[in-house]
N, CA, C, O and the ligand as a Tripos MOL2 file, in Angstrom:
@<TRIPOS>MOLECULE
protein
  281   279    71     0     0
PROTEIN
NO_CHARGES

@<TRIPOS>ATOM
      1 N         119.1530  137.2600  149.4230 N.3       1 MET1
      2 CA        120.5350  137.2390  149.4850 C.3       1 MET1
      3 C         120.9920  138.4980  148.6270 C.2       1 MET1
      4 O         120.4860  138.7360  147.5300 O.2       1 MET1
      5 N         121.9870  139.2930  149.2020 N.am      2 LYS2
      6 CA        122.5860  140.2900  148.5380 C.3       2 LYS2
      7 C         124.0370  140.4240  148.7220 C.2       2 LYS2
      8 O         124.5550  140.0180  149.7620 O.2       2 LYS2
      9 N         124.7620  140.9920  147.7390 N.am      3 ILE3
     10 CA        125.9510  141.2000  147.7630 C.3       3 ILE3
     11 C         126.2930  142.8570  147.9750 C.2       3 ILE3
     12 O         125.9890  143.7050  147.1370 O.2       3 ILE3
     13 N         126.9330  143.1290  149.1620 N.am      4 GLN4
     14 CA        127.0290  144.6320  149.0790 C.3       4 GLN4
     15 C         128.7390  144.9320  149.5140 C.2       4 GLN4
     16 O         129.5050  144.1250  150.0420 O.2       4 GLN4
     17 N         128.9890  146.1540  149.1620 N.am      5 MET5
     18 CA        130.2670  146.5250  149.7500 C.3       5 MET5
     19 C         130.2460  146.6810  151.2970 C.2       5 MET5
     20 O         129.4420  147.3200  151.9750 O.2       5 MET5
     21 N         131.4210  145.8770  151.7350 N.am      6 CYS6
     22 CA        131.5770  146.0280  153.0300 C.3       6 CYS6
     23 C         131.6610  147.3090  153.7630 C.2       6 CYS6
     24 O         132.5410  148.0860  153.3890 O.2       6 CYS6
     25 N         130.8810  147.6690  154.7610 N.am      7 LYS7
     26 CA        130.9460  149.1350  155.2760 C.3       7 LYS7
     27 C         132.1040  149.1780  156.5140 C.2       7 LYS7
     28 O         132.8500  150.1200  156.7830 O.2       7 LYS7
     29 N         132.0230  147.9860  157.1160 N.am      8 THR8
     30 CA        132.9170  148.2270  158.1500 C.3       8 THR8
     31 C         134.2500  147.5440  157.9020 C.2       8 THR8
     32 O         134.3390  146.7020  157.0080 O.2       8 THR8
     33 N         135.2870  147.8730  158.6560 N.am      9 SER9
     34 CA        136.6630  147.1680  158.4710 C.3       9 SER9
     35 C         136.7590  146.0400  159.2350 C.2       9 SER9
     36 O         137.0340  146.1000  160.4330 O.2       9 SER9
     37 N         136.5690  145.0640  158.6820 N.am     10 VAL10
     38 CA        136.7240  143.6080  159.1160 C.3      10 VAL10
     39 C         137.5140  142.7560  158.3850 C.2      10 VAL10
     40 O         137.5950  142.9300  157.1690 O.2      10 VAL10
     41 N         138.1010  141.8770  158.9140 N.am     11 LYS11
     42 CA        138.9870  140.9390  158.1480 C.3      11 LYS11
     43 C         138.0440  139.8370  157.2110 C.2      11 LYS11
     44 O         136.9700  139.4450  157.6680 O.2      11 LYS11
     45 N         138.4420  139.4600  156.1150 N.am     12 CYS12
     46 CA        137.9610  138.4160  155.2420 C.3      12 CYS12
     47 C         137.3480  137.2120  156.0940 C.2      12 CYS12
     48 O         137.9990  136.9250  157.0980 O.2      12 CYS12
     49 N         136.3530  136.5650  155.8810 N.am     13 ASP13
     50 CA        136.0420  135.3960  156.5450 C.3      13 ASP13
     51 C         136.5000  134.1040  156.3040 C.2      13 ASP13
     52 O         136.3240  133.1590  157.0730 O.2      13 ASP13
     53 N         137.1040  134.0580  155.2090 N.am     14 LEU14
     54 CA        137.6630  132.8910  154.4510 C.3      14 LEU14
     55 C         138.7460  132.4320  155.2390 C.2      14 LEU14
     56 O         139.4580  133.2700  155.7920 O.2      14 LEU14
     57 N         139.0050  131.0440  155.3890 N.am     15 TYR15
     58 CA        139.9710  130.4200  156.1310 C.3      15 TYR15
     59 C         141.3630  130.7660  155.7110 C.2      15 TYR15
     60 O         141.7710  130.5590  154.5680 O.2      15 TYR15
     61 N         142.0470  131.2730  156.6180 N.am     16 LYS16
     62 CA        143.6510  131.4470  156.2470 C.3      16 LYS16
     63 C         143.7790  132.8710  155.5080 C.2      16 LYS16
     64 O         144.9190  133.2840  155.2920 O.2      16 LYS16
     65 N         142.8880  133.4940  155.1860 N.am     17 CYS17
     66 CA        142.9690  134.6980  154.4360 C.3      17 CYS17
     67 C         143.0440  135.8270  155.3310 C.2      17 CYS17
     68 O         142.2360  135.8990  156.2570 O.2      17 CYS17
     69 N         144.2090  137.0080  155.1070 N.am     18 LYS18
     70 CA        144.3800  138.0580  155.9950 C.3      18 LYS18
     71 C         144.0260  139.1650  155.4080 C.2      18 LYS18
     72 O         144.2790  140.1960  156.0310 O.2      18 LYS18
     73 N         143.4200  139.2770  154.2030 N.am     19 ASN19
     74 CA        142.9940  140.4850  153.6380 C.3      19 ASN19
     75 C         141.8660  141.1120  154.2650 C.2      19 ASN19
     76 O         141.1590  140.4020  154.9800 O.2      19 ASN19
     77 N         141.5870  142.2890  154.1220 N.am     20 MET20
     78 CA        140.4600  143.1180  154.8540 C.3      20 MET20
     79 C         139.3830  142.6800  153.8530 C.2      20 MET20
     80 O         139.6610  142.5090  152.6660 O.2      20 MET20
     81 N         138.0020  142.4800  154.4050 N.am     21 ALA21
     82 CA        136.9400  142.4080  153.5930 C.3      21 ALA21
     83 C         136.4150  143.5590  152.8210 C.2      21 ALA21
     84 O         136.2730  144.6640  153.3450 O.2      21 ALA21
     85 N         136.0930  143.2870  151.4430 N.am     22 LYS22
     86 CA        135.7590  144.2780  150.6110 C.3      22 LYS22
     87 C         134.1100  144.2630  150.4660 C.2      22 LYS22
     88 O         133.4020  145.2710  150.4710 O.2      22 LYS22
     89 N         133.6530  142.8870  150.3340 N.am     23 PHE23
     90 CA        132.1870  142.7290  150.2130 C.3      23 PHE23
     91 C         131.5650  141.9580  151.4220 C.2      23 PHE23
     92 O         132.1260  141.2640  152.2700 O.2      23 PHE23
     93 N         130.4530  142.2270  151.2870 N.am     24 SER24
     94 CA        129.6090  141.2030  152.4180 C.3      24 SER24
     95 C         128.2140  140.7010  151.9910 C.2      24 SER24
     96 O         127.4240  141.4690  151.4420 O.2      24 SER24
     97 N         127.9340  139.5000  152.2260 N.am     25 ILE25
     98 CA        126.4290  138.9160  151.8300 C.3      25 ILE25
     99 C         125.6460  139.0370  152.9400 C.2      25 ILE25
    100 O         126.0170  138.6690  154.0550 O.2      25 ILE25
    101 N         124.4400  139.5960  152.6760 N.am     26 THR26
    102 CA        123.4810  139.7430  153.8520 C.3      26 THR26
    103 C         122.4560  138.6550  153.5010 C.2      26 THR26
    104 O         122.0700  138.4760  152.3460 O.2      26 THR26
    105 N         122.0840  138.0220  154.4300 N.am     27 THR27
    106 CA        121.3140  136.6190  154.0990 C.3      27 THR27
    107 C         120.0710  136.7230  154.8760 C.2      27 THR27
    108 O         119.2670  135.7950  154.7950 O.2      27 THR27
    109 N         119.8400  137.6480  155.5510 N.am     28 LYS28
    110 CA        118.4740  137.7740  156.3880 C.3      28 LYS28
    111 C         118.1770  136.5500  157.1190 C.2      28 LYS28
    112 O         117.1080  135.9640  156.9490 O.2      28 LYS28
    113 N         119.1090  136.1190  157.9570 N.am     29 GLY29
    114 CA        118.7730  134.8370  158.7040 C.3      29 GLY29
    115 C         119.3580  133.7300  158.3590 C.2      29 GLY29
    116 O         119.4530  132.9260  159.2860 O.2      29 GLY29
    117 N         119.8380  133.3580  157.2380 N.am     30 PHE30
    118 CA        120.5780  132.0740  156.8350 C.3      30 PHE30
    119 C         121.6170  131.9640  157.4610 C.2      30 PHE30
    120 O         121.8580  130.8340  157.8870 O.2      30 PHE30
    121 N         122.5680  133.0170  157.7420 N.am     31 LEU31
    122 CA        123.8730  132.8120  158.3910 C.3      31 LEU31
    123 C         123.5800  133.5370  159.7220 C.2      31 LEU31
    124 O         122.6510  134.3420  159.7880 O.2      31 LEU31
    125 N         124.2290  133.3070  160.5990 N.am     32 LYS32
    126 CA        124.3530  134.0210  162.0980 C.3      32 LYS32
    127 C         125.1110  135.3780  161.8920 C.2      32 LYS32
    128 O         124.8290  136.3620  162.5760 O.2      32 LYS32
    129 N         125.9370  135.3940  161.0730 N.am     33 HIS33
    130 CA        126.6590  136.8340  160.9190 C.3      33 HIS33
    131 C         126.6630  137.1710  159.3390 C.2      33 HIS33
    132 O         126.6160  136.2570  158.5160 O.2      33 HIS33
    133 N         126.7080  138.2420  159.0390 N.am     34 GLU34
    134 CA        127.0990  138.5870  157.5520 C.3      34 GLU34
    135 C         128.3270  137.8330  157.2360 C.2      34 GLU34
    136 O         129.2380  137.5990  158.0300 O.2      34 GLU34
    137 N         128.2630  137.4700  155.9820 N.am     35 PHE35
    138 CA        129.4890  136.5020  155.5110 C.3      35 PHE35
    139 C         130.4550  137.6420  154.7050 C.2      35 PHE35
    140 O         129.9630  138.0760  153.6640 O.2      35 PHE35
    141 N         131.6700  138.1190  155.0620 N.am     36 VAL36
    142 CA        132.2810  139.0820  154.4620 C.3      36 VAL36
    143 C         133.7320  138.4360  153.8600 C.2      36 VAL36
    144 O         134.4810  137.6280  154.4100 O.2      36 VAL36
    145 N         133.8480  139.0410  152.6220 N.am     37 PHE37
    146 CA        134.9500  138.4100  152.0240 C.3      37 PHE37
    147 C         135.9600  139.5160  151.1010 C.2      37 PHE37
    148 O         135.5160  140.5930  150.7010 O.2      37 PHE37
    149 N         136.9020  139.2120  150.9290 N.am     38 CYS38
    150 CA        137.8810  140.0910  150.1680 C.3      38 CYS38
    151 C         137.6770  139.8400  148.4540 C.2      38 CYS38
    152 O         137.0320  138.8860  148.0180 O.2      38 CYS38
    153 N         138.2950  140.7930  147.6400 N.am     39 GLU39
    154 CA        138.1630  140.7680  146.3450 C.3      39 GLU39
    155 C         138.7840  139.3270  145.7590 C.2      39 GLU39
    156 O         138.2040  138.6570  144.9050 O.2      39 GLU39
    157 N         139.9210  139.0080  146.3000 N.am     40 ASP40
    158 CA        140.7800  137.7200  145.9330 C.3      40 ASP40
    159 C         139.8970  136.6700  146.0630 C.2      40 ASP40
    160 O         139.7060  135.9540  145.0810 O.2      40 ASP40
    161 N         139.2380  136.4180  147.2580 N.am     41 CYS41
    162 CA        138.3720  135.3810  147.6770 C.3      41 CYS41
    163 C         137.0400  135.4050  146.6760 C.2      41 CYS41
    164 O         136.6010  134.3710  146.1720 O.2      41 CYS41
    165 N         136.5250  136.5640  146.4800 N.am     42 MET42
    166 CA        135.3520  136.5660  145.5420 C.3      42 MET42
    167 C         135.7190  135.9750  144.2870 C.2      42 MET42
    168 O         134.9500  135.1830  143.7420 O.2      42 MET42
    169 N         136.8250  136.2880  143.7760 N.am     43 LYS43
    170 CA        137.3570  135.7480  142.4840 C.3      43 LYS43
    171 C         137.6930  134.1440  142.5340 C.2      43 LYS43
    172 O         137.6400  133.3660  141.5810 O.2      43 LYS43
    173 N         138.0010  133.8900  143.6970 N.am     44 LYS44
    174 CA        138.3790  132.3160  143.8600 C.3      44 LYS44
    175 C         137.0030  131.7040  143.8690 C.2      44 LYS44
    176 O         136.7820  130.7450  143.1290 O.2      44 LYS44
    177 N         136.0220  132.2080  144.6840 N.am     45 MET45
    178 CA        134.6480  131.6900  145.1080 C.3      45 MET45
    179 C         133.8970  131.7200  143.7320 C.2      45 MET45
    180 O         133.1030  130.8020  143.5240 O.2      45 MET45
    181 N         134.0800  132.7500  142.7060 N.am     46 PHE46
    182 CA        133.3990  132.7800  141.5230 C.3      46 PHE46
    183 C         133.8500  131.7490  140.6780 C.2      46 PHE46
    184 O         133.0200  131.0250  140.1290 O.2      46 PHE46
    185 N         135.1790  131.5730  140.4830 N.am     47 GLU47
    186 CA        135.7120  130.5200  139.7660 C.3      47 GLU47
    187 C         135.1240  129.0280  140.2790 C.2      47 GLU47
    188 O         134.7870  128.1760  139.4570 O.2      47 GLU47
    189 N         135.0530  128.8470  141.4790 N.am     48 CYS48
    190 CA        134.4260  127.6310  141.9060 C.3      48 CYS48
    191 C         133.0180  127.5510  141.7000 C.2      48 CYS48
    192 O         132.5240  126.5090  141.2690 O.2      48 CYS48
    193 N         132.4000  128.4430  141.9360 N.am     49 PHE49
    194 CA        130.8490  128.4300  141.3320 C.3      49 PHE49
    195 C         130.7250  128.3240  140.0160 C.2      49 PHE49
    196 O         129.8170  127.6650  139.5080 O.2      49 PHE49
    197 N         131.5980  128.9420  139.3490 N.am     50 SER50
    198 CA        131.2730  128.9910  137.6230 C.3      50 SER50
    199 C         131.6920  127.6920  137.2270 C.2      50 SER50
    200 O         131.1380  127.3350  136.1870 O.2      50 SER50
    201 N         132.5160  126.8350  137.7280 N.am     51 LYS51
    202 CA        132.7410  125.5650  137.4660 C.3      51 LYS51
    203 C         131.5950  124.4150  137.6010 C.2      51 LYS51
    204 O         131.4720  123.3660  136.9690 O.2      51 LYS51
    205 N         130.8730  124.9220  138.5440 N.am     52 GLU52
    206 CA        129.5750  124.0930  138.9590 C.3      52 GLU52
    207 C         128.4370  124.5430  138.0530 C.2      52 GLU52
    208 O         127.7300  123.6900  137.5160 O.2      52 GLU52
    209 N         128.2270  125.8450  137.8560 N.am     53 MET53
    210 CA        127.2110  126.4340  137.2630 C.3      53 MET53
    211 C         127.1890  126.7260  135.7190 C.2      53 MET53
    212 O         126.1570  126.6670  135.0510 O.2      53 MET53
    213 N         128.2140  126.9910  135.3020 N.am     54 VAL54
    214 CA        128.3620  127.0530  133.7350 C.3      54 VAL54
    215 C         127.7400  126.1260  132.7270 C.2      54 VAL54
    216 O         127.1460  126.4990  131.7150 O.2      54 VAL54
    217 N         127.9470  124.7960  133.1290 N.am     55 PRO55
    218 CA        127.3700  123.8740  132.0140 C.3      55 PRO55
    219 C         126.0760  123.9700  132.0510 C.2      55 PRO55
    220 O         125.5100  123.8440  130.9650 O.2      55 PRO55
    221 N         125.3430  124.1820  133.1010 N.am     56 LYS56
    222 CA        123.7970  124.3060  133.2450 C.3      56 LYS56
    223 C         123.3960  125.6440  132.6800 C.2      56 LYS56
    224 O         122.5030  125.7350  131.8370 O.2      56 LYS56
    225 N         124.0890  126.7290  133.1660 N.am     57 SER57
    226 CA        123.4450  128.0670  132.7300 C.3      57 SER57
    227 C         123.7380  128.2050  131.2270 C.2      57 SER57
    228 O         123.0660  129.0110  130.5840 O.2      57 SER57
    229 N         124.7290  127.4490  130.5950 N.am     58 ILE58
    230 CA        124.7480  127.7550  129.2380 C.3      58 ILE58
    231 C         123.7550  127.1590  128.3520 C.2      58 ILE58
    232 O         123.1550  127.7310  127.4410 O.2      58 ILE58
    233 N         123.6250  125.6490  128.8110 N.am     59 ASN59
    234 CA        122.6590  124.8130  128.1260 C.3      59 ASN59
    235 C         121.2270  125.4390  128.3570 C.2      59 ASN59
    236 O         120.5230  125.6280  127.3660 O.2      59 ASN59
    237 N         120.8480  125.7080  129.3770 N.am     60 ALA60
    238 CA        119.3270  126.1290  129.7520 C.3      60 ALA60
    239 C         118.7640  127.1490  129.0400 C.2      60 ALA60
    240 O         117.6030  126.9940  128.6610 O.2      60 ALA60
    241 N         119.4360  128.3230  128.7360 N.am     61 PRO61
    242 CA        118.9200  129.3190  127.9910 C.3      61 PRO61
    243 C         118.7600  129.1390  126.5590 C.2      61 PRO61
    244 O         117.9230  129.7680  125.9120 O.2      61 PRO61
    245 N         119.6320  128.2050  126.0100 N.am     62 TYR62
    246 CA        119.7110  127.7760  124.6210 C.3      62 TYR62
    247 C         118.6270  126.9670  124.4000 C.2      62 TYR62
    248 O         117.9600  127.2600  123.4080 O.2      62 TYR62
    249 N         118.2230  125.9080  125.1390 N.am     63 LYS63
    250 CA        117.3310  125.1370  124.9310 C.3      63 LYS63
    251 C         115.8110  125.7110  125.1320 C.2      63 LYS63
    252 O         114.8440  125.1530  124.6140 O.2      63 LYS63
    253 N         115.7230  126.7010  125.8120 N.am     64 ARG64
    254 CA        114.4830  127.5870  125.9500 C.3      64 ARG64
    255 C         114.2470  128.2340  124.4800 C.2      64 ARG64
    256 O         113.2190  128.0970  123.8160 O.2      64 ARG64
    257 N         115.5630  129.0690  124.0500 N.am     65 LEU65
    258 CA        115.5660  129.7880  122.8650 C.3      65 LEU65
    259 C         114.9150  128.8650  121.8420 C.2      65 LEU65
    260 O         113.8140  129.1220  121.3550 O.2      65 LEU65
    261 N         115.5950  127.8290  121.5420 N.am     66 PHE66
    262 CA        115.0620  127.0130  120.4600 C.3      66 PHE66
    263 C         113.8150  126.5390  120.3300 C.2      66 PHE66
    264 O         113.2000  126.4600  119.2670 O.2      66 PHE66
    265 N         113.2810  126.1010  121.8020 N.am     67 LYS67
    266 CA        111.8630  125.8440  121.6840 C.3      67 LYS67
    267 C         111.0460  126.9030  121.4160 C.2      67 LYS67
    268 O         109.9490  126.7260  120.8870 O.2      67 LYS67
    269 N         111.5020  128.1230  121.7590 N.am     68 GLY68
    270 CA        110.5590  129.2670  121.5110 C.3      68 GLY68
    271 C         110.4760  129.6010  120.1030 C.2      68 GLY68
    272 O         109.4830  130.2130  119.7080 O.2      68 GLY68
    273 N         111.5160  129.2330  119.1930 N.am     69 GLU69
    274 CA        111.5930  129.7020  117.8350 C.3      69 GLU69
    275 C         110.7930  128.7530  116.9640 C.2      69 GLU69
    276 O         110.4550  129.0390  115.8160 O.2      69 GLU69
    277 N         110.5030  127.5940  117.5790 N.am     70 LYS70
    278 CA        109.5580  126.4120  116.8030 C.3      70 LYS70
    279 C         108.1390  126.9160  116.5960 C.2      70 LYS70
    280 O         107.3030  126.1980  116.0470 O.2      70 LYS70
    281 ZN        139.8710  136.7580  151.4740 Zn       71 ZN71
@<TRIPOS>BOND
     1     1     2 1
     2     2     3 1
     3     3     4 2
     4     3     5 am
     5     5     6 1
     6     6     7 1
     7     7     8 2
     8     7     9 am
     9     9    10 1
    10    10    11 1
    11    11    12 2
    12    11    13 am
    13    13    14 1
    14    14    15 1
    15    15    16 2
    16    15    17 am
    17    17    18 1
    18    18    19 1
    19    19    20 2
    20    19    21 am
    21    21    22 1
    22    22    23 1
    23    23    24 2
    24    23    25 am
    25    25    26 1
    26    26    27 1
    27    27    28 2
    28    27    29 am
    29    29    30 1
    30    30    31 1
    31    31    32 2
    32    31    33 am
    33    33    34 1
    34    34    35 1
    35    35    36 2
    36    35    37 am
    37    37    38 1
    38    38    39 1
    39    39    40 2
    40    39    41 am
    41    41    42 1
    42    42    43 1
    43    43    44 2
    44    43    45 am
    45    45    46 1
    46    46    47 1
    47    47    48 2
    48    47    49 am
    49    49    50 1
    50    50    51 1
    51    51    52 2
    52    51    53 am
    53    53    54 1
    54    54    55 1
    55    55    56 2
    56    55    57 am
    57    57    58 1
    58    58    59 1
    59    59    60 2
    60    59    61 am
    61    61    62 1
    62    62    63 1
    63    63    64 2
    64    63    65 am
    65    65    66 1
    66    66    67 1
    67    67    68 2
    68    67    69 am
    69    69    70 1
    70    70    71 1
    71    71    72 2
    72    71    73 am
    73    73    74 1
    74    74    75 1
    75    75    76 2
    76    75    77 am
    77    77    78 1
    78    78    79 1
    79    79    80 2
    80    79    81 am
    81    81    82 1
    82    82    83 1
    83    83    84 2
    84    83    85 am
    85    85    86 1
    86    86    87 1
    87    87    88 2
    88    87    89 am
    89    89    90 1
    90    90    91 1
    91    91    92 2
    92    91    93 am
    93    93    94 1
    94    94    95 1
    95    95    96 2
    96    95    97 am
    97    97    98 1
    98    98    99 1
    99    99   100 2
   100    99   101 am
   101   101   102 1
   102   102   103 1
   103   103   104 2
   104   103   105 am
   105   105   106 1
   106   106   107 1
   107   107   108 2
   108   107   109 am
   109   109   110 1
   110   110   111 1
   111   111   112 2
   112   111   113 am
   113   113   114 1
   114   114   115 1
   115   115   116 2
   116   115   117 am
   117   117   118 1
   118   118   119 1
   119   119   120 2
   120   119   121 am
   121   121   122 1
   122   122   123 1
   123   123   124 2
   124   123   125 am
   125   125   126 1
   126   126   127 1
   127   127   128 2
   128   127   129 am
   129   129   130 1
   130   130   131 1
   131   131   132 2
   132   131   133 am
   133   133   134 1
   134   134   135 1
   135   135   136 2
   136   135   137 am
   137   137   138 1
   138   138   139 1
   139   139   140 2
   140   139   141 am
   141   141   142 1
   142   142   143 1
   143   143   144 2
   144   143   145 am
   145   145   146 1
   146   146   147 1
   147   147   148 2
   148   147   149 am
   149   149   150 1
   150   150   151 1
   151   151   152 2
   152   151   153 am
   153   153   154 1
   154   154   155 1
   155   155   156 2
   156   155   157 am
   157   157   158 1
   158   158   159 1
   159   159   160 2
   160   159   161 am
   161   161   162 1
   162   162   163 1
   163   163   164 2
   164   163   165 am
   165   165   166 1
   166   166   167 1
   167   167   168 2
   168   167   169 am
   169   169   170 1
   170   170   171 1
   171   171   172 2
   172   171   173 am
   173   173   174 1
   174   174   175 1
   175   175   176 2
   176   175   177 am
   177   177   178 1
   178   178   179 1
   179   179   180 2
   180   179   181 am
   181   181   182 1
   182   182   183 1
   183   183   184 2
   184   183   185 am
   185   185   186 1
   186   186   187 1
   187   187   188 2
   188   187   189 am
   189   189   190 1
   190   190   191 1
   191   191   192 2
   192   191   193 am
   193   193   194 1
   194   194   195 1
   195   195   196 2
   196   195   197 am
   197   197   198 1
   198   198   199 1
   199   199   200 2
   200   199   201 am
   201   201   202 1
   202   202   203 1
   203   203   204 2
   204   203   205 am
   205   205   206 1
   206   206   207 1
   207   207   208 2
   208   207   209 am
   209   209   210 1
   210   210   211 1
   211   211   212 2
   212   211   213 am
   213   213   214 1
   214   214   215 1
   215   215   216 2
   216   215   217 am
   217   217   218 1
   218   218   219 1
   219   219   220 2
   220   219   221 am
   221   221   222 1
   222   222   223 1
   223   223   224 2
   224   223   225 am
   225   225   226 1
   226   226   227 1
   227   227   228 2
   228   227   229 am
   229   229   230 1
   230   230   231 1
   231   231   232 2
   232   231   233 am
   233   233   234 1
   234   234   235 1
   235   235   236 2
   236   235   237 am
   237   237   238 1
   238   238   239 1
   239   239   240 2
   240   239   241 am
   241   241   242 1
   242   242   243 1
   243   243   244 2
   244   243   245 am
   245   245   246 1
   246   246   247 1
   247   247   248 2
   248   247   249 am
   249   249   250 1
   250   250   251 1
   251   251   252 2
   252   251   253 am
   253   253   254 1
   254   254   255 1
   255   255   256 2
   256   255   257 am
   257   257   258 1
   258   258   259 1
   259   259   260 2
   260   259   261 am
   261   261   262 1
   262   262   263 1
   263   263   264 2
   264   263   265 am
   265   265   266 1
   266   266   267 1
   267   267   268 2
   268   267   269 am
   269   269   270 1
   270   270   271 1
   271   271   272 2
   272   271   273 am
   273   273   274 1
   274   274   275 1
   275   275   276 2
   276   275   277 am
   277   277   278 1
   278   278   279 1
   279   279   280 2
@<TRIPOS>SUBSTRUCTURE
     1 MET1         2 RESIDUE 1 A MET
     2 LYS2         6 RESIDUE 1 A LYS
     3 ILE3        10 RESIDUE 1 A ILE
     4 GLN4        14 RESIDUE 1 A GLN
     5 MET5        18 RESIDUE 1 A MET
     6 CYS6        22 RESIDUE 1 A CYS
     7 LYS7        26 RESIDUE 1 A LYS
     8 THR8        30 RESIDUE 1 A THR
     9 SER9        34 RESIDUE 1 A SER
    10 VAL10       38 RESIDUE 1 A VAL
    11 LYS11       42 RESIDUE 1 A LYS
    12 CYS12       46 RESIDUE 1 A CYS
    13 ASP13       50 RESIDUE 1 A ASP
    14 LEU14       54 RESIDUE 1 A LEU
    15 TYR15       58 RESIDUE 1 A TYR
    16 LYS16       62 RESIDUE 1 A LYS
    17 CYS17       66 RESIDUE 1 A CYS
    18 LYS18       70 RESIDUE 1 A LYS
    19 ASN19       74 RESIDUE 1 A ASN
    20 MET20       78 RESIDUE 1 A MET
    21 ALA21       82 RESIDUE 1 A ALA
    22 LYS22       86 RESIDUE 1 A LYS
    23 PHE23       90 RESIDUE 1 A PHE
    24 SER24       94 RESIDUE 1 A SER
    25 ILE25       98 RESIDUE 1 A ILE
    26 THR26      102 RESIDUE 1 A THR
    27 THR27      106 RESIDUE 1 A THR
    28 LYS28      110 RESIDUE 1 A LYS
    29 GLY29      114 RESIDUE 1 A GLY
    30 PHE30      118 RESIDUE 1 A PHE
    31 LEU31      122 RESIDUE 1 A LEU
    32 LYS32      126 RESIDUE 1 A LYS
    33 HIS33      130 RESIDUE 1 A HIS
    34 GLU34      134 RESIDUE 1 A GLU
    35 PHE35      138 RESIDUE 1 A PHE
    36 VAL36      142 RESIDUE 1 A VAL
    37 PHE37      146 RESIDUE 1 A PHE
    38 CYS38      150 RESIDUE 1 A CYS
    39 GLU39      154 RESIDUE 1 A GLU
    40 ASP40      158 RESIDUE 1 A ASP
    41 CYS41      162 RESIDUE 1 A CYS
    42 MET42      166 RESIDUE 1 A MET
    43 LYS43      170 RESIDUE 1 A LYS
    44 LYS44      174 RESIDUE 1 A LYS
    45 MET45      178 RESIDUE 1 A MET
    46 PHE46      182 RESIDUE 1 A PHE
    47 GLU47      186 RESIDUE 1 A GLU
    48 CYS48      190 RESIDUE 1 A CYS
    49 PHE49      194 RESIDUE 1 A PHE
    50 SER50      198 RESIDUE 1 A SER
    51 LYS51      202 RESIDUE 1 A LYS
    52 GLU52      206 RESIDUE 1 A GLU
    53 MET53      210 RESIDUE 1 A MET
    54 VAL54      214 RESIDUE 1 A VAL
    55 PRO55      218 RESIDUE 1 A PRO
    56 LYS56      222 RESIDUE 1 A LYS
    57 SER57      226 RESIDUE 1 A SER
    58 ILE58      230 RESIDUE 1 A ILE
    59 ASN59      234 RESIDUE 1 A ASN
    60 ALA60      238 RESIDUE 1 A ALA
    61 PRO61      242 RESIDUE 1 A PRO
    62 TYR62      246 RESIDUE 1 A TYR
    63 LYS63      250 RESIDUE 1 A LYS
    64 ARG64      254 RESIDUE 1 A ARG
    65 LEU65      258 RESIDUE 1 A LEU
    66 PHE66      262 RESIDUE 1 A PHE
    67 LYS67      266 RESIDUE 1 A LYS
    68 GLY68      270 RESIDUE 1 A GLY
    69 GLU69      274 RESIDUE 1 A GLU
    70 LYS70      278 RESIDUE 1 A LYS
    71 ZN71       281 GROUP 0 **** ****
């Protein structure tokens, strides 16, 4: 999966969003179409993802570091 700048002028795929898409995600078969979205939606998604991901991604490297130092 890869995030790229959206080359074609299409509208953002997110529900009720009327912005033009700025980025696209190529999924190589995971989705039927490329998922395209605008900068605003990317920020919203990132906030949403980071709420889920941050507690794990902060703890995991530290644990590994401490184990490595022993
Ligand atoms: Zn959008």
